[in-house]
N, C-alpha and C positions, 0 to 999 in steps of 0.2 A: 667535720670530717670535708675530705675530697667531694666536688660535688658531681653532680653524670658530665657536666662538659671537661671536666678538667680531671675524669678517672683515667686510666691508661686504658686506649682505646682498642677494643675487640679486633682480634687478627684480620688483618685484611690484605692477604697478600697479591690480591687480584682488586680491578677497579671493578665497581656495583656494575650489574646492570643498566641501572638508567642511565650510569655514566658513561658504557658502552655505546651508547646514542651518540655521543659527542663527535664534533668534527674531528678528525684525525689528528691531525696535529696537536689540539687541546688534550684527547685522548693518549696521546702520546705522552704528554708532559705530567698531565694526571697520575698515570700508571709508574711515572717516577717516584709519587709520594703515597704508593702506596704500599706502608710499609707493616709488619707481623708483629710487631713488640709496642712497647707506650709510646707512643709520642705527644707532642703540642700540637696544639689545632691554631694553625694562625690564621687559617682563613680561606675566601675559597678564590677560583681562577679567576682569571680577566684574561677573554678572548674576544678578538675582532669587536671591542666596543660593549661589549656584555660580560655580566658575572655568572658564572657558570657554578650552582652552589652545590653538583654534583661531583664536583672536580675540587676536593679539598686538600690543600695545601697544607702540610705538615712537616715537624722536623722530629728527627729521633729523640728519645730524651737519651739514651744510652751517648749519644754525640755531642751532648751540650758541655763538655770539656773539650771540647774540640775546638774552641771559641769565637770567636764570631766581631762582625759587624754592622753597628745601627746607624744607618747615613743619612742623610737628607739638610735640605734647606731647613731653614728657621719655618717654623709653622707646620710644616709637613706631618707632624705626628711621631717624632721621634722617642717623646715623653711618653706617650700611651701604648708603643708598642713594646718599650720596656716593661709597664707596667703588668698589659696583654702578659710577658714573658712570665715574669714574677710570680703574677697570680697562677699561672698553672704548675710553675716550678714549685710552689710551697704546695699548692695540692698533691704534686705527690711527694713530697718528705722530702724535698731541695731545700736548704736556707738559700736567700739570696742576698748580697750586698745595692745597693741600690745607692749611688751620688746624685743630691738632689739637690742641682743647682739654682734653681726656679722656684721651691719652695712649695711645688704642688704636687707631689707625692706621697705626702703624709696619708693622704685619703686612701692609701691602701689597706688601711687597716677596718675602714667601714663597711657597708653595703654600697651599691650604686644605687644613684636614682633613674628609675624609666623615664624615659620621656621619648618624643617623638624619634628624634634622629638615634638612640637606640635600639628603639622598638623597629626602624627600618632598616638598619644595619646587620641587628638579629636575622631580619626576615630575607634579606638578600644572601645570605652566609649559609645561610640554615642553622644558627645557631641558637639554643635554646637558654635563652639568657638566664641568670638567676641572680638577683642581688646579692652579693657575700662579701662579707669582708675575713681579711686576711693576720695572722699572728705578725706585729710590728715592736720593734723596737724603736727608738728614736734616738739619735746620736749628734753632737753640734762639737766640730770640731775646737777644740780648748777652752770648749764650755759657752761660746758666742752664738748665741741664738740657743736657740728652746733644743734641749735634749741634751743628753747624759756625757760629762763631758769625754773628749779623745784626745789621751796627750801622747805623748810620748819625749822619752829621757833622750837629751843628743846622746850617749854612749848608744843607746839602741838605736837612733836614727842613724846615722853614720856620717861619715865625712864627705860621702859620694853627693847623696840625696842633701846634706845641708850646703853643698857645695852649690846645687842647682840654686835652692832656695836663694840663698846669697848674691849670686850671678858672678860667682867667679872665674875665673879663665883656668883654662890646662894649667898650668903651673900654681898657681892659687890654688886651685882643687887637688894637687899634687901634695902641696905643702900643707896644707888642712888636714891631708894624711897622715903627714907626719907629724902633726900635733898631737893625731888623735892616739898614735903610735906612742909617742912619750906619754901622754897624761895614761892608755892602759897599761904599759910598763910600770910606770911608777903609781899604782894605785890609785888615782885620783877619779875616780867617778864624777862624771861630767851630766848632772842631772840636768841641770838647766841653761839657759844663755849664759848667766851667771858666770858659772862655771867653766865654762870654756872661756867666756872673756877673762876671768881672772887667771887661768893657766897662760894666753897669750899675753895680758899683760906683764904676768911673773917670767915669759920668758925673754921679751922685750927691756925688762929692768935691767939695771944695775947688775943687781944681785942675781939674776936669771939667764943674764950674757952666757955665761958657761955650758950653763945646761944649754943652749939654744946651739954653740958649737957640736956638741954630741948628738947633735938632730943632723944626720948627712941632709946637700939640700936645702935647708932654711935660710933662708938671710934672715936677716932684722927688718930688710923694707919689705918683702913679703909678709912677714908677719903682722907689722904695723898695719897694710892694706887690708889683711884679714882683721885687724881689732877693729880698722875704722868702719869697714862693712856690718862687721857685730854689732857696735855700737849703733850705727844708725837702724839696722834692724829690729833691733829694740825698742829704738824710739820712733816706729812703727805699729806698736804694741803686739808684738810678735812672742816677746813673754810667757804671757798663757798656753801656747800650745805647748811649750815643752817643758815638762817637769812629771811629778808623778800626786799619783799615782798611774801606774804606765800602764795602756788598754791593752788589755789579753785579746788578740785577734782568734782565742777560741771561743770567745762569744758570738762571731759570726756565724759558727756552727753549731745551733742551738736546734731544736725542734722541740716545738708545741708539747703541751700533753695529749693531745689529739693526734700526735702522730705528723702535723704540717710544719714544711720548713718555716723558720721563722724571719722575717723580711728586714734586715737593719737599715735602716732608711737614714744617712748622715744628711743634715741639714746645712746646704755651704752658703744657703742665701746672706747670711749674716757676713761675711767673706769673701762675696763676689770679687771686690775689688784689690784682692790678693792672688790671682789665678797661678802665679808660681807657686806659692805657698799649698795653695789646696792641692793643689795635682800632684805636688810633689809627696804630700800627706797619703794621700791614696796610693800611691806605687810604695809608699813605706808599709802598706798593711798589706797590701800582695806580698811583696820580699818576705815580708816576718811571717806571713802562713809559707810560702815557700820554704824559708829555712824551717820549721818546726815539723809540719805536717810527713808522717812519715809515708811512703810509696804507695800506691792502691794499685795500680795496673789497669786494667778493661773492668769496669765495673758497667751495671747494670744501669744508674745512675750517678750523675756528681755528686762529691761529699758538698759543693757549692758553686753558685756561678756569682761570678762578681763582673759588675757593671762602672764600664771609667769613664764619667761624660764629662766631657769638651776634652775630650783626646789630646786633640791637638796642641793644647797645652802642656802636655808634657814634653814634647818634642819641638817646643820653639827653644831656640838656641842653647839647645841641647848638646854637652861636649861627648865627642865617639865613644869614651867610655861608659859615659850613662847609657847610649843608647845602645850599648854592646851587651850592657846588664840589662836594657829591658829587653831584648831580643832571646838573650837566655832564660831568661825569666818562665816569658811565653811559651816557648819553647818546651823548658823543661818540669811545668808545674801543672800540665795534663795530667801529665802519669802519677799526680798525687791529688788527682780527681780534682781540682779548680777548674772551672771554665771560664776565660776571660772575655767579656765582649767590651770592645770599644765603640764609643757614641761619639759620633763628631758629624761635618758637614760634605765631605770628599771623601771618596780614598787616601786622594793625594797627601790628608794631614797624616797619616800613618805612613812610618819608615817604609820599603818596600822588603825588607829584612822581616818584621815586623809583620805587615798583611800576608807575607806568604806563610804564615803560621794561622791564619784565620780561616779555618773551615766552613760556616757559616755568615750569609751574609743577606741583612734585610734593606734596602736600598729604596727611600723615601725621592721623592720628587726633587728633581734640582734644576736652578734657574740658566736663563743664558742668555742674560742682559746687556751685558760686555763681552768684550775678546777675550779677556782673564776665565769669563764662566764656560765661556764658547770653549776655551781650550781644555778647563776642568770636568766638562760635557765629556768630550771626548776619549780624555782620559780614564776617566768614567768607565764608559764602554768599552774600551779594548780589557776590563781587567775582569769584564763577565766571559766563562764559556762560549760557543756557537750558540746563536739564538735563533730560532724562526722570528723572534718579533724587530721589528726597528729600532732596537734600544732608544738612540739617539730620539726619537719622536715618542715614547712609551715615559723614558726618562723625564720628559718637561711637558707633560700631560697627564703624569698621576697627580688625582686629587688628594685631600688630604686622608690621612688613613688608608691609604692605598700604597703598595712598595713591591718593586721585584725583588724575590728572592730566589734563593739556591741556597744547598744546602749538602751537608755529605749523607748519604743514605747509611742503611745500617751494614754495609760492606763497606764503607768509608770512601765511596766513590761521590762526587760531584754528583747532586741530581739539574733534573734538565730546568734552566732559565722561565723564570713564573710568574707573570704579573699578577699580585693577587689582592682581592680586596678584605683587609685584615678586622678580624674581629671586635668587637667592643671589649674593654675591660668591663668585670663583672661586679668592681670595688668602685669607692666615689674616684671620679675624673675631676681631682681637686682636692684644695689641702683640707685639713680639718679643723675644726673649730679651735681655736686659741685653748680655752677650758678643759677641751676632750683631751687635747694634746699636753697639756700640762699637769692633768691627772694620769694620764698614761705615761710619763716620766717619773712622776714622782711614785707611781706603784709598783714600777720597774726593779725588780729584784737588785738589777744593777745599780740603781741608784745610790745606795749609800756605798757602794764597792767607789765610785767613781768620780761622787760628786763633791768631794770636799781636795780639795789639792792640797798634799804635803810637803814642805819644806823643811827634808832634812839635812844634817852637817853632812858636805859633799866639799866639791876640790874648791868650791870659794870661800867655804869659813874655813878651810884647813892654809891655804892661802894667805889669808889675810887676816886671820885672827878675827871673823866678826862674829865670833860668840864665846861668851866667857871673859872678853876684855883682854884674853893673851893678845901677842906679838903674833906677827905671821910666820911661816915656816915655809923651809924650802921641800922639799918631797922627800929626799934623803932624810934631811931631819928628822921629819915626824914618822919615818921608816926605823929610825936608829929609835927614838924616842918612846917607841912601842914594840919593838922587838923583843921574844921572848927569850926568858934564860936558857943559857948553853946547854946546862946538868936538865931542861926537861927533854935534850934529844930531839926536837920538833923535825915531822917531815915539811918538804917545802911547802906542802902544800897548809900544812898548820902554821909554816911562817906568814903565808898571805894573808889566812884568814885571822892571824895574830896582831897584822898592822891595824892602826888605830881606822884607819881607811876604812877597811873593811871587818871592823867591829861596828863603824857606823849603819854599813850597808845591812848587817842583822835586823837591826831596828826596822828594817823597811820592810812591810807585809810584801810578800811574792815576789824578792828580788832573791834572784840564787846568788849564791857566794862559795868557796874554796874553789872554783876553777879558773883557768886564763881565758879572758875574752879574746873571742876569735870571732873572726870577720868571714863576710864572704859575699862571691856578688856586688853589691852595691855599699859593699864595708858597715851594711848594721851588723848589732849585733847578737850571736847565736845564743838564747839561752835555753839550752833543749832539757832542763828542769822544771819547764815552767807548765801549771793545767792545763792538759789537753784532753776533751773528749773522744 
């Protein structure tokens, strides 16, 4: 159950009598964080070289869907800040998604270990620290690593995200979208990479060149480039990330039996060498949530808070269409109750249009050892509201576990800038043991649903005759061979369902059929009939 430190705070519309004795500037800052509703406790105010525990720095729970940024140099405490916020969200019944780049966030499920540093920090900020573990599920991208496998079908992933992973240019990206459109129209389900490769191979073959001519704007040369990129991508071992069963992002919205939000930890340490892949997969999860969740409007708390670590990887070499889709997703998903926090080193890693959507900021220390570092520091200072602090000096002088904070108040206005000594997480600050992690994964109710990959008949088998020894057939031949008889007078929907491809879809658990594939934003497929909690 929620502990006393993470329960909704008592109404505090005014600062306490003890806080009233603070220096005038510190009192003004503290007053900006005296919220009346439920709030997360971040830490205590730092002013004039002292920690003032009577001036508590907080963030309203209802404002966590207004997105945020956690930034700072390596080693300044960003990961512990994520852990601190995730714990309190869970205690308040809000599910959390954490991308675990370094592999040390799995400890959130285990009670922390008290030591001199934890006790000292708790005393400094007036925190009644209690060792507490929180409900967690562990996932692994494509099953590489320890966790429940997270996969996506190629159809569901969509052409825009796949283009980012394949490092295609703008022209090639548009051409890949045409190939997806062709496959959608012909009823060729793209489950894994070999399905997409089979479609492109068919279109560039002697048999399929006539089909290629029906796809306006797609040249044989560009299709060949896409085919080579796909082949190289598969050779790098990427096949395991695409396939079935496709992960249902509704799993991220669950709460435990005790009412606490489940913390979904996606282990990415095993795929650190493929940053383009895992960062784009994180965006797919967010885009899928955006497509399927209903509007929530203003609520007392978020439906989910999603932390995107190593956020700069999303924007490196991104096309204009990709950046526009990220901006639109971030702008609109908050109305569906989802808060997104970008985690990176400096605000300049995030495009200005995206940065403008972020209402909450926790800025850890920055270093200024080089001219480029100094330029980044100056740019960061300019992104903060006017403040009595010398922010350039403060940001370079912050210790580990200290940060400059500004959030949105309950009225939606920015709070005063506050240098803050952050609280200590109450769960284990480090990874849990391998045996405990393996046991947690095996005992999860989701393990049987996603553990075993399924390779059913799809575009590859249809186009290559890969099963049953049959020869390859073109898309139109397949449709004709499985068309319903005219006497049955089937509807348009029945004609689609009656095709061989869609009959094979019916054998896949959880796959929706009998509807046209529609795509929006990132070009991901919308599957409106999937399970939603």
